[in-house]
C-alpha positions in Angstrom: 0.1 0.1 0.0 1.3 3.4 -0.7 0.3 5.0 2.4 0.4 3.7 6.0 -0.1 5.0 9.5 2.0 3.5 12.1 2.9 4.1 15.8 6.6 3.8 16.4 9.9 5.6 16.6 10.6 7.3 13.4 14.3 6.8 13.6 13.8 3.2 13.6 12.0 3.1 10.5 13.4 1.2 7.4 12.7 3.7 4.6 14.8 6.0 2.2 14.3 9.3 4.1 12.9 10.3 7.5 11.6 13.8 8.1 12.7 15.8 11.1 10.2 18.5 12.0 11.3 21.5 14.1 9.8 25.0 15.0 11.8 28.2 14.6 12.1 28.4 18.4 14.0 25.1 18.6 15.7 24.5 15.2 16.9 21.2 15.5 17.1 20.2 19.1 15.8 16.7 18.9 18.6 15.0 20.3 17.4 11.6 19.8 17.3 11.9 16.2 20.7 13.5 16.0 22.4 11.2 18.4 21.3 8.3 16.4 22.7 9.9 13.2 26.0 10.4 14.6 26.3 13.2 17.5 29.7 14.2 16.4 29.2 14.8 12.5 25.6 15.5 12.2 25.3 18.9 14.0 28.0 20.4 11.8 26.1 19.4 8.6 23.0 20.9 10.3 24.6 24.1 10.9 25.7 24.2 7.3 22.3 24.2 6.2 21.5 27.5 8.3 18.0 28.6 9.4 15.1 26.9 7.9 12.1 29.2 7.2 8.8 28.0 8.2 7.3 25.6 5.6 10.5 25.0 4.0 12.5 21.7 3.9 16.3 20.9 3.5 18.0 17.5 3.2 21.1 16.0 4.6 22.7 12.5 4.9 21.6 10.4 7.7 25.1 9.1 8.9 24.5 6.3 11.3 20.7 6.2 10.8 19.7 3.2 8.6 18.0 5.5 5.9 19.6 7.3 3.2 18.5 10.9 4.2 16.9 13.0 6.8 14.9 15.7 5.6 14.4 18.8 7.9 11.5 21.0 7.8 10.4 23.9 10.1 6.8 24.2 11.1 4.9 27.1 12.7 3.8 27.8 16.2 0.2 28.3 16.5 -0.9 31.7 16.8 -4.6 31.5 16.4 -4.9 30.6 13.0 -4.7 34.1 11.4 -0.9 34.0 10.4 -1.0 31.5 7.7 -0.2 28.5 9.7 -2.2 26.1 7.9 -0.7 26.9 4.7 2.8 26.5 6.2 2.3 23.3 7.9 1.0 22.1 4.3 4.1 23.4 2.7 6.1 21.2 5.2 4.8 18.1 3.9 4.9 19.2 0.3 8.4 20.5 0.2 9.6 17.3 2.3 7.9 14.8 -0.3 9.3 16.8 -3.2 12.8 16.6 -1.8 12.3 12.9 -1.3 11.2 12.6 -4.9 14.0 14.6 -6.3 16.6 12.4 -4.5 15.1 9.2 -5.8 13.5 7.8 -2.7 10.9 5.1 -3.0 9.8 5.4 0.6 9.6 8.2 3.3 8.4 8.3 6.9 6.9 11.6 8.2 5.9 12.8 11.8 2.7 14.5 12.5 4.3 17.9 11.9 3.1 20.5 14.5 1.3 17.5 16.4 3.5 18.1 19.5 4.1 21.1 21.7 3.4 23.9 19.2 -0.2 24.5 20.3 -1.6 23.5 17.2 -5.2 22.1 17.2 -4.8 18.4 16.7 -7.7 17.5 14.4 -6.6 20.2 11.9 -3.0 19.1 12.0 -4.3 15.6 11.0 -6.5 16.8 8.2 -3.5 18.8 6.7 -1.1 15.9 6.7 -3.9 13.6 4.9 -4.7 16.2 2.4 -1.2 17.0 1.5 -0.1 13.4 1.4 -3.1 12.3 -0.7 -2.6 15.1 -3.3 1.0 13.9 -3.4 0.0 10.3 -3.9 -2.1 11.4 -6.6 0.8 12.3 -8.9 3.6 10.0 -7.5 4.2 6.3 -6.7 6.0 6.4 -3.2 5.4 4.6 0.0 4.5 7.0 2.6 4.2 6.5 6.3 2.7 8.9 8.7 4.2 8.2 12.1 2.2 8.9 15.4 3.6 9.0 18.9 2.5 6.1 21.0 0.6 8.4 23.2 -1.3 10.3 20.5 -5.0 9.9 20.4 -7.0 11.1 17.3 -9.4 13.6 18.1 -12.8 15.2 16.7 -16.4 14.4 16.7 -16.1 12.1 13.8 -14.3 9.5 16.0 -16.6 10.1 19.0 -19.5 9.2 16.6 -17.7 5.9 15.3 -17.1 5.1 19.1 -20.7 5.5 19.7 -21.8 3.4 16.7 -19.6 0.7 17.7 -20.8 0.6 21.4 -24.4 0.2 19.9 -23.8 -2.6 17.4 -20.8 -4.6 18.6 -21.7 -7.9 19.5 -25.1 -8.1 17.8 -24.1 -11.5 16.6 -27.6 -12.7 15.3 -29.6 -11.1 12.3 -33.3 -11.3 12.7 -33.7 -14.6 10.8 -30.9 -16.3 13.0 -32.6 -15.1 16.1 -36.0 -16.5 14.7 -34.4 -20.0 14.0 -32.5 -19.7 17.5 -36.0 -19.1 19.2 -37.5 -22.0 17.5 -34.5 -24.3 18.6 -35.0 -23.1 22.1 -38.7 -23.6 22.3 -38.7 -26.8 20.6 -38.6 -30.3 22.1 -35.1 -31.1 23.3 -33.2 -34.1 21.4 -32.2 -37.1 23.2 -33.2 -38.6 26.5 -35.7 -41.6 27.3 -39.2 -41.0 26.1 -42.0 -43.4 25.4 -43.0 -43.3 21.7 -45.9 -45.0 19.9 -45.9 -46.2 16.3 -47.3 -49.0 14.0 -45.5 -51.6 16.2 -46.8 -50.4 19.4 -45.3 -48.5 22.2 -41.7 -48.3 22.5 -39.0 -47.1 24.7 -36.4 -45.2 22.7 -33.2 -43.7 24.1 -31.6 -41.3 21.4 -32.6 -39.1 18.5 -36.4 -39.3 18.1 -35.8 -38.6 14.3 -34.0 -41.7 13.7 -36.7 -43.7 15.5 -39.3 -41.7 13.3 -37.3 -43.0 10.2 -37.6 -46.6 11.5 -41.4 -46.0 12.0 -41.9 -44.8 8.4 -40.1 -47.8 7.3 -42.4 -50.1 9.2 -45.3 -48.4 7.8 -44.4 -48.7 4.1 -46.1 -51.9 2.5 -43.5 -54.2 1.1 -44.9 -53.8 -2.4 -44.2 -50.1 -2.3 -40.5 -50.2 -1.0 -39.0 -51.1 -4.3 -41.1 -48.3 -6.0 -39.8 -46.0 -3.4 -36.3 -46.8 -3.8 -36.5 -46.2 -7.5 -38.1 -42.8 -7.0 -35.3 -41.9 -4.7 -32.6 -42.7 -7.3 -34.3 -40.9 -9.8 -34.4 -38.0 -7.3 -30.6 -38.4 -6.7 -30.0 -38.1 -10.2 -32.2 -35.1 -10.8 -30.2 -33.4 -8.1 -26.9 -34.2 -9.8 -28.2 -32.8 -13.1 -29.4 -29.6 -11.1 -26.1 -29.2 -9.5 -24.3 -29.5 -12.9 -26.7 -27.0 -14.3 -26.1 -24.7 -11.5 -22.3 -24.8 -11.8 -22.4 -24.5 -15.6 -24.3 -21.2 -15.0 -21.8 -19.9 -12.1 -21.8 -16.0 -11.7 -19.1 -13.6 -12.1 -15.9 -13.9 -10.1 -14.6 -11.1 -8.1 -12.3 -9.9 -10.7 -15.1 -9.9 -13.4 -17.4 -8.1 -11.2 -14.8 -5.5 -10.2 -13.7 -4.7 -13.8 -17.4 -4.3 -14.8 -18.0 -2.0 -12.1 -15.0 -0.1 -13.1 -16.3 0.2 -16.7 -19.8 1.2 -15.6 -18.3 4.0 -13.6 -16.0 5.2 -16.4 -13.1 5.0 -14.1 -9.5 4.4 -15.1 -7.3 1.7 -13.2 -5.1 4.3 -11.7 -8.0 6.1 -10.3 -9.3 2.9 -8.7 -6.0 1.5 -7.3 -5.0 5.0 -5.9 -8.5 5.6 -4.2 -8.2 2.2 -2.9 -4.6 3.1 -1.3 -3.4 -0.1 -3.4 0.0 -0.7 -5.0 0.0 -0.8 -8.9 1.7 -4.2 -9.1 -1.2 -5.8 -6.8 -4.0 -4.2 -9.0 -2.2 -5.7 -12.1 -2.2 -9.0 -10.5 -6.0 -8.7 -10.0 -6.6 -7.6 -13.4 -4.5 -10.6 -15.0 -6.2 -13.2 -12.9 -9.8 -13.9 -13.4 -9.7 -16.3 -10.3 -8.1 -13.9 -8.0 -8.9 -14.0 -4.4 -8.2 -10.9 -2.7 -7.6 -10.3 1.2 -10.8 -8.6 2.9 -8.8 -5.5 3.2 -8.2 -5.3 -0.3 -11.7 -6.2 -1.5 -13.1 -3.5 0.9 -10.6 -0.8 -0.2 -11.7 -1.4 -3.9 -15.4 -1.2 -2.9 -14.6 2.2 -1.2 -12.7 3.4 -4.1 -15.8 2.6 -6.3 -18.0 4.3 -4.2 -20.4 1.3 -3.7 -23.3 1.3 -1.4 -23.6 -1.2 1.5 -25.5 -3.8 -0.6 -23.1 -3.4 -3.7 -20.3 -3.9 -1.4 -21.7 -7.1 0.1 -22.2 -8.4 -3.3 -18.5 -7.7 -4.3 -17.2 -9.3 -1.3 -19.6 -12.3 -1.8 -17.7 -12.9 -5.2 -14.6 -13.5 -3.1 -16.4 -15.6 -0.5 -16.1 -12.9 2.1 -18.8 -11.2 4.1 -19.4 -8.3 6.8 -20.2 -9.4 10.3 -22.0 -7.5 12.9 -19.6 -9.3 15.4 -16.5 -7.7 14.0 -15.3 -4.3 15.2 -13.4 -3.7 11.8 -16.7 -4.5 9.7 -18.9 -2.2 12.0 -16.5 0.7 11.3 -16.7 -0.1 7.5 -20.4 -0.1 7.3 -20.5 3.1 9.5 -18.7 5.0 6.9 -20.3 3.2 4.0 -23.9 3.6 5.3 -23.0 7.5 5.5 -21.2 7.7 1.9 -17.9 8.5 3.4 -15.7 7.3 0.8 -12.4 8.8 1.7 -10.1 6.1 2.3 -7.7 7.7 4.6 -10.5 8.9 7.0 -11.6 5.4 7.2 -8.2 4.3 7.9 -7.6 6.8 10.8 -10.8 5.4 12.4 -9.5 1.9 11.9 -6.1 2.8 13.1 -7.6 4.3 16.4 -9.1 0.9 17.0 -5.8 -1.0 16.2 -7.6 -2.7 13.3 -6.2 -3.5 10.0 -5.9 -0.9 7.5 -7.6 -0.8 4.1 -5.3 -1.3 1.3 -2.8 -3.7 3.1 -2.0 -6.6 0.8 
């Protein structure tokens, strides 16, 4: 997948470049990053760069870090929103990503810029990051990680609504049909146990399944002259059932790949639009297109449904083509249903909610 949310120490990431965000007040005093890069050599290279203006970015070698480059960018301090802070934060992402592309990077890890002690509203910081990264990935093939601190909690009313929805629906394991069947099973006679049953041969005590006993009674009640006729009818029915099965198999419906490609054509979308909106790698999408029997993972199938903006019934139908389903007893599935039912098809927003609940992200292959 080209974009992924993670909680980890950014200096341990196995990528081509990591981004180090500072404010003009600190200008590079993140000792953890610098010490791991090489406490003796790195500060001298950083001083050579000089002052980085807000929204700008510079690149240096990473020295002892297991990456090729460190990209330095300067985020603004929050001053109430009237001093161009939003535009500056966005430029931090844009300039960092452009530098990575210019230097041939295939992967990059960025922190949540201004998500720390700058006083910036957390929800706005997250929205800026997703918007800037999304726009960049529309034009470029690169693996991008947005790295959160372990203690960071995603803010906003959206996530409170998701939480409420999950609390209301999580664990509702039975559909109305399942509940009716369950109720009939509870209220009906229990199987097994000793009971007195009467039949053509008189009363009998029977310990075991009464269904078996009923079959025995039925055989006793059938006259001998009808037994062979019944057997012939049974064999005829078996042959008819086999023919019906063969007919059904011969008329098997579309595979997942066939239905997917038809939906793409019906919506006049391109492959590039679909796999980018689904947060999928181009190579993975090519595998799907080239294999009529392709069996996707659930995260991949749902990501494609989101990219195609399918409603809930259409999503369930597409999943069924891969022998997949949504379950009311799955937190992951409930989050997906919440967003699709409300026609929220931004995969990064959905992934944020999944990330908050430590669920798999859409697009993972």
